N, C-alpha and C positions, 0 to 999 in steps of 0.2 A: 232236375233243374228246369226252371221255367224262364223264358225270355219273351216278353211281350205276349204273355198268355199261351205261348207254344211250349209244350213239354219236349225237352230234348231227350233223345234216346241214350244219352251218356250222363254219368254223374258229374258233379262239378270238378272233382279231382281228376277224373279221366280226361275231361275236356281240357283242363288246364295243363295236364301232362302232354297231351297232343299239341297244344298251342306252344308250349315250351320247346318241344321237340322240333316243330316246324321252324320256330324262331331261331333256334341254335343251328339248324341245318342251313337256313338261308344265310346266316352270318358266318357259317363254318367255324363254330366256336369249339376250341379244344382246351380243356382244363384238366390236365392229367391228374393231379392230386386233389385240387380244390373241387373238381367235378364230383368226386365220391362224397365229399362233405355236403354237397347240395342235396343228396338223397336222405340225409339224416332227418330233416324235418318231416318228410313224407313218411318215413318209416315210423317215427315217433307218433305222429298224428294218426296215421292209419292203424298202427298197432294198439294204441290206447283206446281208439274208437272201437276196434274189433273186440278188444278185451272187455269192453263195457265199462271202462273206468270213467270216461266222459263222452259226451255226444259232440261230434265235430260239426261246425257250421259250414255252410257253403262258402262263405268268405274265407275261412281258414283253409278249406280244401283247395280253393283257387290259389291262395297265397303259397301253400306248400307244394302244390302240383306243378306250377310253372317252373320253379327252379329244379324240380325233379325231372322234368322233361329235358331241360338243358343238360343235366347230369347224365341222363340216359343217352342222349346224343353224343356227348363227350366221351363217355365210357365205351360206347359202341364203336365209334371211330377209332379210339385209341387201341382197342382190342383188335380191330381190323388191320390197323397199321402194324401192330406187333405180329400178327399172324402172317402178314405178307412178307415180313422180314425173316420168318423162321424157315 
């Protein structure tokens, strides 16, 4: 991914996942059931791209990665809370 002529060392999806993760952490977002559903677009987009069925664009990677980052934060914190109670 390039921004103002500078090549970033991360792909658009990874950058967007990290941005979503930071956003969710700052707002302390917890979405127990819905959080898992936010991962579905990332899995579908990444899986179909990996399988060679279609080529994903950077815009699509950004759009699917951000909610995936929120889901990753939500699921990580929910698992952590569950394990503390065990």
